[in-house]
N, C-alpha and C positions, 0 to 999 in steps of 0.2 A: 643628816642626809645631804647628799651632794646637791640635789635640786634646790635646797634651801640656802645655799651659800650665795654670797654677794657676787662672786665671779660668774656663777651660773645664771643668776638673774640679769646681770649686765649683758652677758652673751645673748640671752634670750631676747632682751629688749633690742639689742643691735640687729638681731635677725629679723624681728618684726619690722623695724624701720626700713631695712634693706628690701624686704619683700613688699612693703607698702609702696616704696618708691618704684619698684619694678611694676607693680600693679597700676600705679598712676601713669607710668610711661607707656603701658599697653592700652589703657583705657582712653587717654586723652586723644590720640589719633582716631580711635573709633568714634568717640563722641563728636569730634570735629567733622569726620566724614559723614556721619548721620545728619549733622546740622546742615552741611552743604547740600545734601540730597533733598532736604526739605526747603531750601532757600530759593529765592527768585533768581532769574538769569543775571540781572544787573549786579546785585551784591556779590554773587558767586564769581562772576568774571572779574570784578574789581577787588577780589580777595578781602572783602569786608566781613566775611563770616568767621566767627570764632567758635565758641562752644554752644551757641544758640542760633537757631535759624533766623535769617533776615528776610522779610517779605515771604512769610510762610506760604508754601504751596505744595500741592501733590502732583504738579505737572510731570515731573520726571518719572514718577512711579506710574501715573495714569497712562502716559503714552507708551511706557514699556509694557505694562500689563494688558493694554488693549491691543497689542500686536499679536495676531493669531500664531505667527511663526515663533514668537517668543514662548507662548504657552505650549506649543508642540515640542519645542526644544526642552522645555522644563519636563514634559512627560517623558521624553527620550532619556533624559538624565536620571529620572526616577527609576525607570525600567533598568537602565544600565547599572545603576548603583545597587539596586536590590538583587538583580540576577547575577551581576559580577561578584558581589560579596558572598552570596549563597554558594555559587559554584566555586569560587576561590577558596573559601573557608572549608568547604567539603573536601576539595583536593588536598589542601594543606593538612587537614586533620587526618585524613586517611594515609597520607604519605609520612607524616611525622611519627605516627605510632610505630610502624616497623623500623624506621630509621633510628628510633630512640633505644632500640634493644641492643644488647651486646652481640658481638660477632658469633658467640656460641649459640645464640638463639636464632639470629638471622644472618646466615653465612654470607649473603650478598650485600650486607650493609655497607661495607667499605666501598664497593664498586658504585652503588647507587648514590652514596654520599658524595663521592668525588664527581659523579656525573652531574649532580645538581650544582656543586661548588664551581665546576668549570664553566657552566652557563652563567654563573654570577660574575666570574672574572672576565670572560670573553663572550662576545656576541657577534652575530653575523653582520650587523649594521642595518641601516635603514632600507637600502635597496633589496638585499636578500629577504628581509622581512616582508617587504611589499610584494615581492614575487611569490612568496609562500602564501600570503593571504589571497593573492589573485588566483593562484593555481587551485586553491581550496574553494574558490567561488564565494568568498566572504566579503568581497568588495561591496560597498554601498549597503552593508548589512550591519545591524547592531552587534552581531556576533564577531565582527572584525574588531570591535572595541573590548570584547570580553574574553574570548578564547586565547588570544596571544599573550595576555597578561594574567591568565588564570592561576599560574603558579608563581607566587612571590617568594623568592628564595630567602630573603631576610626574615619574613614572617614564618617561613617554614623552620628556619634555624631557631627562632624564638620558641615556637611550639615544641620542637624537639627538646630544647633545654628544659621546658616546663615538664614534659613527660618524664624526663630523666629524674626530676625532683620528686615525683610521686613515689611514696614508700612502696618498696617491692613486696612488703607483707600483704598489701591489698591484692595484688595480682596472684601471689602464691596461694592466698586463702581461696580466691575464686577458682584457681586451677584445681585445688583439692576438692572443691565442690562440684567439679566437672564442667565448669563454664568454658565456652569456646572463646577464641580470641575476639570474635565479633561482639560477644556479650560483654567481655571484659572492657572492650573499647567503648561500647555504648552505655553500659550500666555502671561502670566505675570511673573510667578516665573522663568521659564527657561531663558528668555532674561535678567532678572534682575540678575540672579545668574551665568551668564557666567564666570565672574572672579573666582568665587568659584569652578565652574565645571572644569575650565581649571586647576586650582591649584591642586584640588584633582585628576584629571585625570593624571597629571604629577606624583604625588605620586604613583598612582596605576601602571602607566607605568614603573616607576623605580623598583617597587616591582616585577612585572612580569619579567622584563628583567634581574634582578639580582638574582632571585630565582634559586637555583640549587639543594637543598636538596630533594625537593618533587619529582623531576624527578628521582633522584637516588633511591628512594623508589618505585615509581609507574611504571617506565619505565624500561623494561628489556634489551632492545637492545641499545647499545651505539650510533648506527646510528640514533636513534629517539630522542636522547637527545636534549634539547634546548642548546643554545650557552653557557650559564653560566655553566651548568652541564658538557658539553663536554670539555670546557676549563679547568675546575677544575679537571676532570678525567685525561686529558692529562698532566696537571701540576703535579699531583701526580705521574703518571707513569715516567715522566722525573726526578722527584726528587728522587724516591726510587729505580727504577729498571734499568734506563738507557737503555731501550730497545725500539725498534721501536713499535709505537702504532698508529693505525689508519692512516697509511700513513706517519708518521713522522720518519725521520732518526735522532734519538736522539743523536747518537755519533758525528755527524757532526755539531751539533748546540749547542750554549751556552745556559745553563739554564736561565741565566740572560736576554739575549736578547729575548728569547721566552716568558718569564714572562712579560717583558716590552711590547712586541708586543701584547700579549693577553690583557693586561690592556687597551691599547688604542683601540684595535678593539672592546672590550666589552663596552667601555665607549662612543665611537664615535656616535652611533645612538641616544643616549639620549642627548648628547651635540648638535647634529644637530636639535633635536626637540625643545629644550629649546627656541631658539630665536623666534620661531613662537608663543610661549605662553608668551613671556616676557611682551607684552603689557598688558596682563591681570594681571600680577603680579604688574606692575606699578600702575594700577588702584586700586589695593587693593582687599581685600576679600569682603568688604561691599560696595555696590553701592546704594546711595540714589536715590529715584525715586519720592519723594513727597516733595514739598516745603510747609513749614508751613505758 
């Protein structure tokens, strides 16, 4: 057998070595950042911290988590991520299904497909987007962070590609049994597409959780910022002005420890969600449902 040959084993060992080196290259900066976040001000500022904390302390985390504005921003991010992902995936799921059909089934498919693609290639820019949000009365509202990005064209294209890979025999059998398009979508396509939905949902969750610029434009009060925008604003203040901002005593804290703590606080929720979706990644994007 091919997998027993020396060439195959050598190639396999080489792959493992390369992947191990890549894993180490990704883990070392994370471990170093974690060590800095738990280190004291002096060693951190003197760049004496390696992969283990020096003068172990929780000061950076304690002062960050004791800030009520920080906790409110965390709550805003949670609401935005959950609502944004639910609304976005619902819109994408409902739009991808008809767009995945042939022109003989959905005659307006080409028109709507180009309609979406054009918005991907060209956009009105920041000022027109701001005016639209303002005229709709969404300024200083969490909806200004959700509705303008509810339709992600890239994710829509991926969902369309998956729907096209679903065997047509499934839909034909359901039509023979008298099922409506809504039943076919919810009882056949949805269960079959769970790995794809989970994958795209994670992409959208990461997008909403890490987005900071839109809140900087549409939200006027720092107390209503999502976490990413709040941390970015605090980070800029600590870097440039060295003043107290939103409950932080900048003079008594190391910039490096604060930055490191912010990185882990911001990344932790997504890292906690990933294990629950991992089984869908293992299964893969395409799930076969019909045996020939």
